[in-house]
N, C-alpha and C positions, 0 to 999 in steps of 0.2 A: 322079398328077402320083407321081415316082422322086424318091430321094431324093437324086438331084443336079440335079432345081430351086432347089434352095435356094442352093446353089452361084453361080446366074445372078445372087443377086439380094445375093450378099452384101457391102459393099464390105469391106476391107483395108486396116488403119490400118499406119508402118510400124512397128516392135518398137523397145521403147524399149532404152532402155545396158545395165538388168538382165535384161532378156528373152535383147537379142541375148548380154549376159554369162550366165544360164544356157544358152541352143545348145550356146555357145561348148565349154561347161565338161562337158555330157554329150556331144558329140564325143568331146571327150581322155577324158573319163571316161565310157563308157556304164556301163549297167548298173552304179552306187554310188548312194550316197547324198550325194555327198562338198561336194556346193553348197546342202541341202536344207535343213539345219541352218546359220542366220547364224551361231550364238548361244548362247550352254552356256543349261539349260533347265531351271529347277528346278520335281519331279516331288517332289507332296503323294497316300498314300495305299496300298496294292496295287502291287508290279509286279510285275511274274510274267518277272523275268531272263533266263530264257529267250527269251520272247516281244520279251523288245526289244531281246537280240541280233539277233534274229529279224530287228528289220524294216530295224535296218540297217546289213544283207546288200545 
């Protein structure tokens, strides 16, 4: 069995509206994290600021 045999028996479903939005935004703003955070997040504890900054690039 090769790796492609799995896909012969896979059922595909249409994308949901949120999935379509992510694909659309990824095509326009590729290589960014623009669409990944939908609302503010509160973080507690020790945060390495340089690592946090790099993660948003």
